[in-house]
Z-matrix of the N, CA and C atoms (Angstrom, degrees):
N
C 1 1.452
C 2 1.527 1 108.61
N 3 1.333 2 114.84 1 142.06
C 4 1.460 3 119.84 2 178.64
C 5 1.519 4 109.32 3 -83.73
N 6 1.355 5 117.39 4 162.80
C 7 1.462 6 120.67 5 -176.09
C 8 1.528 7 114.94 6 -55.34
N 9 1.323 8 118.44 7 -32.64
C 10 1.466 9 119.68 8 -177.15
C 11 1.524 10 112.46 9 -86.47
N 12 1.350 11 117.79 10 8.33
C 13 1.451 12 121.50 11 177.08
C 14 1.512 13 113.14 12 86.41
N 15 1.330 14 118.45 13 9.25
C 16 1.454 15 121.98 14 -179.42
C 17 1.519 16 108.50 15 -99.01
N 18 1.317 17 116.09 16 127.67
C 19 1.465 18 119.95 17 178.12
C 20 1.522 19 108.79 18 -78.65
N 21 1.327 20 119.35 19 160.01
C 22 1.468 21 121.28 20 178.53
C 23 1.527 22 112.22 21 -56.59
N 24 1.328 23 118.25 22 -38.55
C 25 1.470 24 120.93 23 178.94
C 26 1.522 25 111.76 24 -65.33
N 27 1.327 26 116.84 25 -41.77
C 28 1.465 27 121.15 26 178.97
C 29 1.518 28 110.16 27 -67.06
N 30 1.315 29 116.96 28 -39.18
C 31 1.466 30 120.93 29 179.13
C 32 1.519 31 110.45 30 -61.64
N 33 1.341 32 116.00 31 -41.05
C 34 1.467 33 120.43 32 179.43
C 35 1.527 34 110.35 33 -64.47
N 36 1.330 35 117.39 34 -43.67
C 37 1.464 36 121.05 35 177.67
C 38 1.523 37 111.70 36 -60.99
N 39 1.319 38 117.45 37 -43.04
C 40 1.467 39 120.96 38 178.76
C 41 1.521 40 110.62 39 -63.08
N 42 1.324 41 116.54 40 -41.31
C 43 1.461 42 120.46 41 179.12
C 44 1.525 43 110.51 42 -63.31
N 45 1.333 44 117.23 43 -41.89
C 46 1.457 45 120.88 44 179.58
C 47 1.529 46 110.72 45 -65.87
N 48 1.327 47 117.27 46 -40.71
C 49 1.458 48 120.65 47 178.86
C 50 1.519 49 111.59 48 -64.87
N 51 1.317 50 117.71 49 -32.99
C 52 1.457 51 119.68 50 -179.42
C 53 1.519 52 111.44 51 -71.44
N 54 1.330 53 117.77 52 -18.54
C 55 1.456 54 121.30 53 178.36
C 56 1.522 55 112.35 54 -81.51
N 57 1.318 56 116.24 55 -19.50
C 58 1.458 57 119.97 56 -179.36
C 59 1.519 58 109.20 57 -70.18
N 60 1.309 59 114.00 58 141.17
C 61 1.458 60 118.80 59 176.25
C 62 1.514 61 108.19 60 -124.92
N 63 1.281 62 114.41 61 157.85
C 64 1.450 63 119.07 62 175.75
C 65 1.520 64 108.09 63 -68.14
N 66 1.313 65 118.65 64 141.63
C 67 1.465 66 119.32 65 176.97
C 68 1.526 67 109.52 66 -63.84
N 69 1.320 68 114.81 67 142.98
C 70 1.454 69 119.57 68 -179.91
C 71 1.522 70 108.50 69 -61.79
N 72 1.323 71 115.22 70 133.91
C 73 1.448 72 117.67 71 177.52
C 74 1.517 73 107.49 72 -68.84
N 75 1.270 74 114.49 73 130.51
C 76 1.448 75 120.85 74 -176.04
C 77 1.519 76 108.92 75 -99.59
N 78 1.311 77 114.95 76 145.98
C 79 1.456 78 119.67 77 178.21
C 80 1.527 79 108.84 78 -70.81
N 81 1.299 80 115.57 79 157.41
C 82 1.456 81 119.24 80 178.14
C 83 1.529 82 109.50 81 -69.52
N 84 1.304 83 115.01 82 153.90
C 85 1.463 84 120.80 83 177.87
C 86 1.519 85 109.94 84 -58.75
N 87 1.309 86 115.47 85 -37.18
C 88 1.472 87 119.84 86 -179.85
C 89 1.531 88 111.07 87 -62.77
N 90 1.335 89 117.87 88 -43.69
C 91 1.465 90 121.08 89 179.22
C 92 1.524 91 110.95 90 -63.49
N 93 1.320 92 116.32 91 -38.21
C 94 1.474 93 120.20 92 179.20
C 95 1.525 94 109.92 93 -65.51
N 96 1.323 95 116.43 94 -45.82
C 97 1.470 96 120.45 95 -179.80
C 98 1.523 97 110.84 96 -62.89
N 99 1.326 98 116.21 97 -42.50
C 100 1.469 99 120.45 98 178.82
C 101 1.529 100 110.27 99 -61.06
N 102 1.315 101 116.92 100 -45.47
C 103 1.466 102 120.42 101 -178.21
C 104 1.524 103 111.79 102 -66.81
N 105 1.324 104 117.40 103 -43.35
C 106 1.472 105 120.47 104 178.10
C 107 1.522 106 109.77 105 -60.91
N 108 1.324 107 116.63 106 -48.82
C 109 1.467 108 120.96 107 -179.15
C 110 1.519 109 111.27 108 -61.84
N 111 1.323 110 117.00 109 -45.17
C 112 1.469 111 120.18 110 179.84
C 113 1.523 112 111.00 111 -62.36
N 114 1.325 113 117.39 112 -44.22
C 115 1.461 114 120.10 113 179.74
C 116 1.530 115 111.09 114 -60.85
N 117 1.323 116 116.86 115 -45.68
C 118 1.465 117 120.80 116 -179.98
C 119 1.524 118 110.82 117 -63.36
N 120 1.326 119 116.53 118 -49.06
C 121 1.468 120 120.72 119 -178.52
C 122 1.519 121 110.98 120 -61.00
N 123 1.327 122 117.09 121 -42.94
C 124 1.460 123 119.77 122 -177.70
C 125 1.527 124 112.34 123 -70.00
N 126 1.311 125 117.86 124 -35.13
C 127 1.474 126 119.93 125 175.87
C 128 1.528 127 109.92 126 -69.20
N 129 1.325 128 117.19 127 -39.30
C 130 1.463 129 119.94 128 175.08
C 131 1.529 130 111.05 129 -63.87
N 132 1.329 131 116.93 130 -38.73
C 133 1.472 132 120.71 131 177.19
C 134 1.529 133 110.57 132 -63.99
N 135 1.323 134 117.33 133 -42.45
C 136 1.465 135 122.03 134 176.31
C 137 1.527 136 110.00 135 -56.37
N 138 1.324 137 116.74 136 -47.61
C 139 1.462 138 120.87 137 -179.72
C 140 1.531 139 111.02 138 -65.39
N 141 1.326 140 117.14 139 -41.79
C 142 1.467 141 121.04 140 -179.22
C 143 1.520 142 111.45 141 -65.58
N 144 1.323 143 117.14 142 -42.16
C 145 1.468 144 120.59 143 179.16
C 146 1.529 145 109.93 144 -63.06
N 147 1.332 146 115.81 145 -43.98
C 148 1.463 147 119.73 146 178.86
C 149 1.510 148 112.29 147 -62.72
N 150 1.311 149 116.77 148 -43.61
C 151 1.465 150 119.56 149 179.98
C 152 1.522 151 110.53 150 -66.75
N 153 1.324 152 116.95 151 -39.23
C 154 1.461 153 119.96 152 179.05
C 155 1.524 154 111.18 153 -64.98
N 156 1.315 155 116.83 154 -38.29
C 157 1.471 156 120.49 155 -179.82
C 158 1.525 157 111.43 156 -63.92
N 159 1.323 158 116.19 157 -26.24
C 160 1.464 159 120.08 158 -178.90
C 161 1.523 160 112.64 159 -106.01
N 162 1.320 161 116.69 160 11.54
C 163 1.470 162 123.42 161 175.77
C 164 1.523 163 111.83 162 49.12
N 165 1.315 164 116.17 163 55.45
C 166 1.469 165 121.82 164 -179.88
C 167 1.525 166 110.29 165 -86.16
N 168 1.333 167 115.04 166 154.16
C 169 1.463 168 122.11 167 177.84
C 170 1.532 169 109.88 168 -80.02
N 171 1.328 170 116.00 169 176.19
C 172 1.461 171 124.47 170 177.26
C 173 1.527 172 112.37 171 48.13
N 174 1.324 173 117.09 172 74.71
C 175 1.457 174 119.51 173 -172.42
C 176 1.536 175 115.52 174 -58.21
N 177 1.317 176 119.39 175 -47.22
C 178 1.466 177 119.92 176 -175.12
C 179 1.526 178 110.68 177 -75.56
N 180 1.318 179 117.58 178 -53.77
C 181 1.455 180 120.84 179 -180.00
C 182 1.528 181 110.38 180 -62.73
N 183 1.323 182 116.72 181 -39.15
C 184 1.455 183 120.92 182 179.41
C 185 1.522 184 112.69 183 -62.42
N 186 1.321 185 116.43 184 -40.72
C 187 1.473 186 120.42 185 177.81
C 188 1.521 187 109.79 186 -63.56
N 189 1.322 188 116.64 187 -44.21
C 190 1.466 189 120.18 188 179.46
C 191 1.526 190 111.42 189 -63.86
N 192 1.328 191 116.97 190 -40.53
C 193 1.469 192 120.32 191 178.49
C 194 1.526 193 111.67 192 -66.50
N 195 1.318 194 116.60 193 -34.68
C 196 1.460 195 120.26 194 177.81
C 197 1.522 196 111.12 195 -74.72
N 198 1.328 197 116.90 196 -37.71
C 199 1.463 198 121.52 197 -173.28
C 200 1.523 199 114.30 198 -80.08
N 201 1.328 200 119.00 199 -28.30
C 202 1.474 201 120.07 200 -169.75
C 203 1.527 202 113.63 201 -55.39
N 204 1.346 203 120.89 202 -40.58
C 205 1.468 204 117.45 203 179.92
C 206 1.535 205 112.40 204 -64.51
N 207 1.321 206 116.25 205 -35.83
C 208 1.461 207 120.89 206 -179.74
C 209 1.529 208 110.89 207 -73.23
N 210 1.332 209 116.52 208 -36.64
C 211 1.462 210 120.27 209 175.43
C 212 1.529 211 110.75 210 -65.63
N 213 1.318 212 116.40 211 -40.66
C 214 1.469 213 119.76 212 177.66
C 215 1.527 214 110.80 213 -64.69
N 216 1.323 215 116.88 214 -41.64
C 217 1.464 216 120.70 215 177.71
C 218 1.522 217 111.64 216 -64.37
N 219 1.325 218 116.51 217 -40.27
C 220 1.468 219 120.38 218 177.62
C 221 1.525 220 110.31 219 -63.84
N 222 1.319 221 116.66 220 -39.17
C 223 1.466 222 120.65 221 177.26
C 224 1.528 223 110.07 222 -61.36
N 225 1.325 224 116.42 223 -42.65
C 226 1.468 225 119.98 224 176.98
C 227 1.524 226 110.46 225 -61.16
N 228 1.337 227 117.18 226 -41.70
C 229 1.463 228 120.82 227 176.75
C 230 1.521 229 111.73 228 -60.49
N 231 1.324 230 116.88 229 -42.13
C 232 1.467 231 121.58 230 177.55
C 233 1.521 232 110.69 231 -59.90
N 234 1.322 233 116.22 232 -44.61
C 235 1.466 234 120.35 233 -175.94
C 236 1.524 235 112.39 234 -72.82
N 237 1.315 236 117.08 235 -46.40
C 238 1.467 237 120.48 236 -177.28
C 239 1.524 238 111.40 237 -63.88
N 240 1.328 239 116.76 238 -42.77
C 241 1.468 240 120.85 239 -177.16
C 242 1.533 241 112.94 240 -90.87
N 243 1.327 242 117.12 241 -0.79
C 244 1.466 243 121.05 242 -177.84
C 245 1.537 244 110.86 243 51.89
N 246 1.292 245 113.51 244 51.38
C 247 1.462 246 121.47 245 -173.59
C 248 1.521 247 112.73 246 -59.45
N 249 1.325 248 117.77 247 -26.50
C 250 1.478 249 119.95 248 -179.06
C 251 1.518 250 112.32 249 -59.51
N 252 1.333 251 117.97 250 -17.93
C 253 1.469 252 120.16 251 178.75
C 254 1.524 253 111.83 252 -70.09
N 255 1.312 254 116.70 253 -40.65
C 256 1.469 255 122.32 254 178.78
C 257 1.531 256 108.21 255 -141.67
N 258 1.324 257 118.03 256 69.54
C 259 1.463 258 121.78 257 -169.47
C 260 1.522 259 115.75 258 -65.22
N 261 1.316 260 117.70 259 -19.00
C 262 1.463 261 119.53 260 -178.25
C 263 1.527 262 112.33 261 -105.03
N 264 1.307 263 117.70 262 4.53
C 265 1.462 264 121.68 263 177.38
C 266 1.531 265 109.87 264 -71.94
N 267 1.315 266 115.79 265 134.77
C 268 1.463 267 119.79 266 179.96
C 269 1.528 268 109.99 267 -66.81
N 270 1.331 269 117.05 268 -48.50
C 271 1.462 270 120.18 269 -175.04
C 272 1.525 271 113.34 270 -79.49
N 273 1.320 272 117.66 271 -45.11
C 274 1.466 273 120.19 272 -174.86
C 275 1.520 274 113.42 273 -84.03
N 276 1.311 275 118.13 274 -13.90
C 277 1.464 276 120.83 275 179.44
C 278 1.526 277 111.30 276 -124.36
N 279 1.315 278 116.52 277 -52.59
C 280 1.460 279 120.28 278 -175.41
C 281 1.516 280 113.89 279 -60.22
N 282 1.323 281 116.49 280 -47.75
C 283 1.470 282 119.68 281 -177.90
C 284 1.528 283 111.35 282 -64.93
N 285 1.343 284 120.03 283 -47.56
C 286 1.469 285 118.32 284 178.09
C 287 1.532 286 113.87 285 -62.82
N 288 1.325 287 117.04 286 -37.48
C 289 1.466 288 119.55 287 179.72
C 290 1.529 289 109.49 288 -68.47
N 291 1.330 290 116.26 289 -42.39
C 292 1.463 291 120.86 290 178.25
C 293 1.530 292 110.92 291 -61.28
N 294 1.327 293 116.69 292 -52.08
C 295 1.464 294 119.89 293 -178.40
C 296 1.524 295 111.52 294 -66.77
N 297 1.326 296 116.98 295 -37.73
C 298 1.463 297 119.96 296 176.42
C 299 1.516 298 111.55 297 -62.02
N 300 1.331 299 116.56 298 -46.08
C 301 1.465 300 119.69 299 -179.56
C 302 1.526 301 110.61 300 -65.89
N 303 1.313 302 116.66 301 -40.33
C 304 1.467 303 120.05 302 -178.32
C 305 1.530 304 111.44 303 -69.80
N 306 1.315 305 117.26 304 -56.87
C 307 1.463 306 121.08 305 -175.64
C 308 1.531 307 110.27 306 -68.94
N 309 1.328 308 115.68 307 -48.53
C 310 1.467 309 118.96 308 178.12
C 311 1.518 310 111.70 309 -60.47
N 312 1.325 311 116.00 310 -42.30
C 313 1.461 312 120.19 311 179.42
C 314 1.518 313 112.67 312 -62.12
N 315 1.304 314 116.49 313 -43.98
C 316 1.473 315 119.67 314 -179.74
C 317 1.523 316 111.35 315 -68.19
N 318 1.318 317 117.26 316 -40.89
C 319 1.470 318 120.33 317 178.68
C 320 1.531 319 109.83 318 -63.25
N 321 1.322 320 116.92 319 -46.36
C 322 1.463 321 119.75 320 -179.90
C 323 1.520 322 111.81 321 -65.81
N 324 1.318 323 117.08 322 -37.13
C 325 1.471 324 119.74 323 175.72
C 326 1.520 325 110.28 324 -62.33
N 327 1.319 326 117.30 325 -44.18
C 328 1.465 327 120.75 326 179.70
C 329 1.532 328 110.73 327 -63.63
N 330 1.335 329 116.47 328 -41.87
C 331 1.471 330 120.37 329 -178.87
C 332 1.528 331 112.86 330 -68.29
N 333 1.324 332 116.81 331 -22.02
C 334 1.465 333 120.72 332 -179.58
C 335 1.527 334 112.04 333 -107.68
N 336 1.318 335 115.58 334 19.81
C 337 1.478 336 122.77 335 174.87
C 338 1.527 337 113.29 336 61.00
N 339 1.323 338 116.99 337 32.21
C 340 1.456 339 120.58 338 172.71
C 341 1.527 340 108.55 339 -94.17
N 342 1.300 341 116.38 340 162.59
C 343 1.455 342 121.48 341 -175.90
C 344 1.526 343 112.39 342 -64.04
N 345 1.340 344 115.45 343 129.41
C 346 1.464 345 122.77 344 172.90
C 347 1.527 346 106.22 345 -139.29
N 348 1.318 347 115.63 346 93.94
C 349 1.466 348 121.14 347 179.37
C 350 1.527 349 108.50 348 -123.39
N 351 1.319 350 116.67 349 158.45
C 352 1.462 351 121.24 350 -174.82
C 353 1.533 352 113.37 351 -53.32
N 354 1.331 353 120.67 352 -47.42
C 355 1.475 354 118.33 353 179.53
C 356 1.536 355 112.54 354 -58.64
N 357 1.326 356 116.43 355 -38.74
C 358 1.465 357 119.52 356 178.83
C 359 1.523 358 111.00 357 -67.39
N 360 1.318 359 116.78 358 -40.01
C 361 1.468 360 120.60 359 178.51
C 362 1.526 361 110.23 360 -61.72
N 363 1.321 362 116.74 361 -41.74
C 364 1.471 363 121.06 362 179.52
C 365 1.528 364 110.51 363 -64.43
N 366 1.323 365 116.19 364 -48.00
C 367 1.473 366 120.26 365 -179.84
C 368 1.534 367 110.46 366 -62.60
N 369 1.327 368 116.87 367 -44.49
C 370 1.463 369 120.19 368 179.99
C 371 1.523 370 110.95 369 -63.83
N 372 1.332 371 116.90 370 -40.52
C 373 1.469 372 120.64 371 178.75
C 374 1.519 373 110.36 372 -58.07
N 375 1.317 374 116.21 373 -49.33
C 376 1.470 375 120.69 374 -177.02
C 377 1.526 376 111.97 375 -70.56
N 378 1.331 377 116.65 376 -46.27
C 379 1.471 378 119.84 377 -176.84
C 380 1.528 379 111.09 378 -64.80
N 381 1.321 380 117.05 379 -45.95
C 382 1.461 381 119.25 380 -179.88
C 383 1.528 382 111.26 381 -66.19
N 384 1.326 383 117.30 382 -34.70
C 385 1.473 384 120.01 383 176.53
C 386 1.524 385 110.39 384 -63.83
N 387 1.321 386 115.90 385 -47.55
C 388 1.472 387 119.58 386 179.79
C 389 1.520 388 110.14 387 -60.09
N 390 1.323 389 116.69 388 -44.85
C 391 1.464 390 120.07 389 -177.54
C 392 1.525 391 112.22 390 -70.37
N 393 1.327 392 117.68 391 -54.96
C 394 1.467 393 121.17 392 -170.11
C 395 1.524 394 113.62 393 -79.94
N 396 1.314 395 116.85 394 -27.75
C 397 1.464 396 120.03 395 174.57
C 398 1.527 397 110.77 396 -91.90
N 399 1.320 398 115.98 397 -33.08
C 400 1.459 399 121.39 398 -173.71
C 401 1.514 400 114.39 399 -59.16
N 402 1.316 401 117.44 400 -49.65
C 403 1.478 402 117.76 401 -177.57
C 404 1.518 403 110.89 402 -68.01
N 405 1.323 404 116.66 403 -31.88
C 406 1.472 405 119.36 404 177.60
C 407 1.539 406 109.96 405 -69.33
N 408 1.323 407 117.19 406 -38.37
C 409 1.470 408 120.32 407 176.19
C 410 1.526 409 111.03 408 -63.93
N 411 1.326 410 116.04 409 -42.26
C 412 1.469 411 119.77 410 178.72
C 413 1.533 412 110.99 411 -62.88
N 414 1.328 413 116.80 412 -42.97
C 415 1.463 414 119.99 413 178.49
C 416 1.538 415 111.28 414 -65.23
N 417 1.327 416 117.17 415 -39.46
C 418 1.470 417 120.58 416 177.99
C 419 1.532 418 110.23 417 -64.57
N 420 1.321 419 116.83 418 -41.45
C 421 1.472 420 120.30 419 177.38
C 422 1.521 421 112.18 420 -64.16
N 423 1.331 422 116.10 421 -41.76
C 424 1.465 423 119.74 422 177.73
C 425 1.521 424 111.31 423 -63.94
N 426 1.321 425 116.73 424 -39.43
C 427 1.477 426 120.31 425 178.64
C 428 1.527 427 110.28 426 -64.40
N 429 1.305 428 116.88 427 -39.10
C 430 1.480 429 120.38 428 177.79
C 431 1.519 430 111.34 429 -63.30
N 432 1.320 431 115.58 430 -43.42
C 433 1.464 432 120.06 431 179.84
C 434 1.523 433 110.94 432 -63.39
N 435 1.340 434 116.98 433 -38.49
C 436 1.465 435 120.32 434 179.65
C 437 1.520 436 111.59 435 -65.74
N 438 1.332 437 117.03 436 -32.24
C 439 1.474 438 120.42 437 -179.09
C 440 1.521 439 112.22 438 -73.26
N 441 1.272 440 118.66 439 -16.68
C 442 1.484 441 120.58 440 -178.14
C 443 1.478 442 112.15 441 -74.50
């Protein structure tokens, strides 16, 4: 027996129990679906607005061709940051999805010989931030107001 009255077996059990953690609270399936859909729709809107501003041909296929690098980057952001855990969080979801879509999108555009110039990078940075962070900020603000 140890001085504090704890036997070696009891000490081992206490040590094992202290290693246990509560399971991470998972977001609802509905919140995940809403966030995935919103991210996809907003990235497609970003691509459509850009293509419309430059009067490009083939509206549907053109939007998809413009959007795919940003969608792939956003997917990488979702996976790396495990966004499904808190899909509507501005910091834990919005920022990784935004940066993933921006950086991944620009890298993929460069690798596929699509335009990557400073003015476009600036516009994409701002537009994707407004879109991908904006709706999450609005939802966070609405949740705060409801709690009052």
